[in-house]
KOLFIMAR-738720 format. One line per field, with one value per residue: y, z, x of N, C-alpha, C in turn; chain. Coordinates in nm, 3 decimals. Layout:
npy	[Y_...]
npz	[Z_...]
npx	[X_...]
capy	[Y_...]
capz	[Z_...]
capx	[X_...]
cpy	[Y_...]
cpz	[Z_...]
cpx	[X_...]
unit	[A_...]
***
This chain:
npy	[0.657_0.570_0.498_0.628_0.425_0.359_0.266_0.125_-0.010_-0.234_-0.299_-0.509_-0.558_-0.799_-0.816_-0.539_-0.495_-0.290_-0.076_-0.191_-0.218_0.052_0.125_-0.040_0.069_0.329_0.280_0.178_0.359_0.596_0.474_0.357_0.584_0.707_0.555_0.518_0.641_0.633_0.803_0.851_0.740_0.659_0.595_0.547_0.544_0.378_0.563_0.550_0.282_0.112_-0.102_-0.119_-0.020_0.197_0.198_0.423_0.430_0.554_0.512_0.584_0.421_0.088_-0.057_0.069_0.006_-0.274_-0.303_-0.200_-0.390_-0.611_-0.539_-0.569_-0.465_-0.467_-0.738_-0.831_-0.686_-0.792_-1.053_-1.014_-0.918_-1.113_-1.159_-0.966_-0.898_-0.954_-1.101_-1.148_-0.843_-0.651_-0.559_-0.298_-0.186_0.124_0.298_0.511_0.768_0.988_0.962_1.186]
npz	[-1.857_-1.644_-1.297_-1.013_-0.792_-0.454_-0.185_0.139_0.316_0.556_0.763_0.952_1.132_1.236_1.588_1.684_1.430_1.272_1.161_0.944_0.766_0.714_0.590_0.362_0.235_0.186_-0.011_-0.216_-0.264_-0.434_-0.686_-0.722_-0.706_-0.941_-1.129_-1.400_-1.349_-1.071_-0.806_-0.537_-0.277_0.017_0.328_0.663_1.004_1.272_1.540_1.828_1.798_1.690_1.514_1.344_1.054_0.810_0.477_0.231_-0.071_-0.396_-0.712_-1.058_-1.210_-1.239_-1.416_-1.399_-1.134_-1.156_-1.329_-1.164_-0.953_-1.089_-1.157_-1.177_-0.959_-0.755_-0.732_-0.642_-0.399_-0.261_-0.228_-0.051_0.180_0.381_0.544_0.743_0.806_1.000_0.894_0.609_0.441_0.503_0.271_0.202_0.010_-0.071_-0.121_-0.401_-0.367_-0.094_0.205_0.304]
npx	[-1.644_-1.377_-1.389_-1.211_-1.007_-1.009_-0.812_-0.756_-0.496_-0.422_-0.154_0.051_0.347_0.595_0.671_0.865_0.967_0.881_1.028_1.152_0.943_0.893_1.137_1.127_0.904_0.997_1.188_1.028_0.815_0.876_0.896_0.644_0.479_0.546_0.421_0.191_-0.130_-0.125_-0.248_-0.231_-0.022_0.053_0.204_0.114_0.195_0.037_-0.073_0.120_0.170_0.419_0.444_0.231_0.051_-0.106_-0.172_-0.251_-0.406_-0.472_-0.601_-0.622_-0.783_-0.926_-0.775_-0.525_-0.460_-0.450_-0.230_-0.032_-0.036_0.062_0.318_0.677_0.822_0.632_0.568_0.814_0.832_0.612_0.701_0.910_0.795_0.696_0.919_0.928_0.668_0.369_0.169_-0.051_-0.138_-0.434_-0.664_-0.876_-1.133_-1.267_-1.579_-1.613_-1.721_-1.738_-1.936_-2.187]
capy	[0.695_0.484_0.558_0.603_0.319_0.403_0.152_0.132_-0.136_-0.245_-0.378_-0.531_-0.626_-0.876_-0.724_-0.473_-0.494_-0.182_0.005_-0.259_-0.180_0.191_0.125_-0.100_0.167_0.441_0.237_0.148_0.469_0.678_0.394_0.344_0.716_0.740_0.470_0.581_0.616_0.645_0.935_0.864_0.621_0.714_0.506_0.613_0.457_0.393_0.638_0.473_0.140_0.115_-0.217_-0.119_0.084_0.207_0.247_0.484_0.428_0.599_0.482_0.648_0.321_-0.051_-0.100_0.120_-0.075_-0.407_-0.291_-0.183_-0.517_-0.706_-0.486_-0.645_-0.414_-0.510_-0.882_-0.842_-0.636_-0.890_-1.169_-0.977_-0.882_-1.210_-1.156_-0.876_-0.877_-1.052_-1.178_-1.073_-0.714_-0.649_-0.455_-0.252_-0.094_0.220_0.355_0.626_0.894_0.990_0.983_1.319]
capz	[-1.791_-1.533_-1.163_-0.933_-0.693_-0.326_-0.099_0.267_0.334_0.696_0.767_1.084_1.123_1.352_1.695_1.672_1.291_1.199_1.084_0.817_0.678_0.674_0.495_0.237_0.172_0.136_-0.137_-0.315_-0.288_-0.554_-0.806_-0.734_-0.733_-1.081_-1.217_-1.463_-1.279_-0.926_-0.759_-0.398_-0.223_0.141_0.444_0.794_1.120_1.369_1.655_1.948_1.766_1.591_1.424_1.268_0.951_0.714_0.346_0.160_-0.214_-0.488_-0.849_-1.155_-1.267_-1.206_-1.505_-1.341_-1.015_-1.201_-1.380_-1.045_-0.882_-1.171_-1.187_-1.121_-0.827_-0.654_-0.713_-0.558_-0.266_-0.198_-0.191_0.060_0.297_0.491_0.632_0.856_0.833_1.088_0.813_0.489_0.460_0.479_0.173_0.210_-0.098_-0.029_-0.225_-0.462_-0.317_0.052_0.258_0.360]
capx	[-1.520_-1.343_-1.390_-1.091_-1.013_-0.954_-0.780_-0.686_-0.426_-0.380_-0.031_0.113_0.477_0.635_0.711_0.994_1.015_0.814_1.122_1.178_0.831_0.918_1.248_1.079_0.816_1.079_1.250_0.926_0.720_0.902_0.869_0.498_0.420_0.574_0.340_0.075_-0.254_-0.112_-0.290_-0.189_0.043_0.108_0.207_0.101_0.210_-0.071_-0.022_0.153_0.189_0.527_0.441_0.105_0.053_-0.214_-0.130_-0.363_-0.379_-0.577_-0.562_-0.712_-0.874_-0.896_-0.666_-0.400_-0.434_-0.410_-0.094_0.051_-0.026_0.139_0.451_0.789_0.861_0.534_0.588_0.933_0.798_0.523_0.782_0.998_0.715_0.686_1.036_0.906_0.525_0.305_0.075_-0.090_-0.205_-0.579_-0.695_-1.014_-1.168_-1.369_-1.663_-1.546_-1.774_-1.754_-2.070_-2.215]
cpy	[0.609_0.562_0.533_0.490_0.367_0.280_0.196_-0.006_-0.138_-0.344_-0.389_-0.604_-0.713_-0.779_-0.670_-0.459_-0.383_-0.099_-0.060_-0.230_-0.038_0.197_0.068_-0.001_0.283_0.406_0.226_0.269_0.553_0.604_0.386_0.478_0.761_0.656_0.550_0.542_0.621_0.788_0.959_0.731_0.665_0.614_0.590_0.508_0.483_0.457_0.547_0.325_0.126_-0.001_-0.228_0.003_0.081_0.268_0.299_0.493_0.484_0.582_0.539_0.550_0.182_-0.104_-0.053_0.040_-0.215_-0.406_-0.277_-0.317_-0.618_-0.660_-0.566_-0.596_-0.453_-0.660_-0.906_-0.798_-0.735_-1.013_-1.140_-0.953_-0.984_-1.212_-1.068_-0.852_-0.990_-1.140_-1.097_-0.941_-0.731_-0.531_-0.425_-0.154_-0.005_0.260_0.482_0.759_0.888_1.012_1.122_1.417]
cpz	[-1.666_-1.401_-1.093_-0.833_-0.568_-0.238_0.033_0.286_0.477_0.703_0.911_1.061_1.246_1.460_1.675_1.530_1.207_1.114_0.951_0.716_0.627_0.569_0.360_0.163_0.113_0.006_-0.249_-0.356_-0.412_-0.685_-0.828_-0.771_-0.876_-1.180_-1.276_-1.385_-1.128_-0.886_-0.613_-0.352_-0.098_0.255_0.571_0.902_1.213_1.494_1.776_1.924_1.654_1.491_1.346_1.177_0.870_0.588_0.276_0.013_-0.289_-0.629_-0.943_-1.209_-1.218_-1.292_-1.450_-1.218_-1.055_-1.254_-1.265_-0.975_-0.957_-1.199_-1.117_-0.982_-0.718_-0.629_-0.620_-0.414_-0.192_-0.152_-0.069_0.190_0.409_0.585_0.755_0.889_0.917_1.013_0.690_0.526_0.435_0.388_0.180_0.097_-0.051_-0.149_-0.274_-0.402_-0.165_0.090_0.321_0.337]
cpx	[-1.499_-1.343_-1.257_-1.115_-0.940_-0.932_-0.719_-0.624_-0.373_-0.265_0.017_0.245_0.498_0.683_0.853_1.046_0.950_0.907_1.157_1.067_0.853_1.028_1.205_0.990_0.897_1.149_1.146_0.842_0.753_0.872_0.719_0.436_0.444_0.492_0.224_-0.051_-0.245_-0.144_-0.249_-0.130_0.119_0.095_0.200_0.119_0.092_-0.012_-0.001_0.177_0.292_0.528_0.310_0.101_-0.076_-0.156_-0.255_-0.325_-0.500_-0.522_-0.666_-0.816_-0.836_-0.781_-0.531_-0.362_-0.387_-0.267_0.005_0.073_0.061_0.281_0.560_0.826_0.760_0.543_0.706_0.903_0.708_0.600_0.869_0.921_0.711_0.806_1.013_0.759_0.467_0.206_0.041_-0.157_-0.354_-0.609_-0.844_-1.038_-1.282_-1.455_-1.596_-1.593_-1.789_-1.900_-2.077_-2.107]
unit	[A_A_A_A_A_A_A_A_A_A_A_A_A_A_A_A_A_A_A_A_A_A_A_A_A_A_A_A_A_A_A_A_A_A_A_A_A_A_A_A_A_A_A_A_A_A_A_A_A_A_A_A_A_A_A_A_A_A_A_A_A_A_A_A_A_A_A_A_A_A_A_A_A_A_A_A_A_A_A_A_A_A_A_A_A_A_A_A_A_A_A_A_A_A_A_A_A_A_A_A]
***
């Protein structure tokens, strides 16, 4: 049986452009959440820092994550990101089981 995949994605926007990240996420989130294998897809703003975000993702399997990454809506979103992002997002994969 396939293990779920847990990701933290650290995102920084150009100064003053955080709202563009929020708007892009609001358009994309319903589509992603409807994907097969999407268990969680939530964006959080870093407290007190309007241009920094953490995206929390959980996928049922690596295959589901791979399908998500290759989807037309994600290819389009990735192409649009440089207009308001300060650089590439940092993707951190977590171990499936929490410690303690």
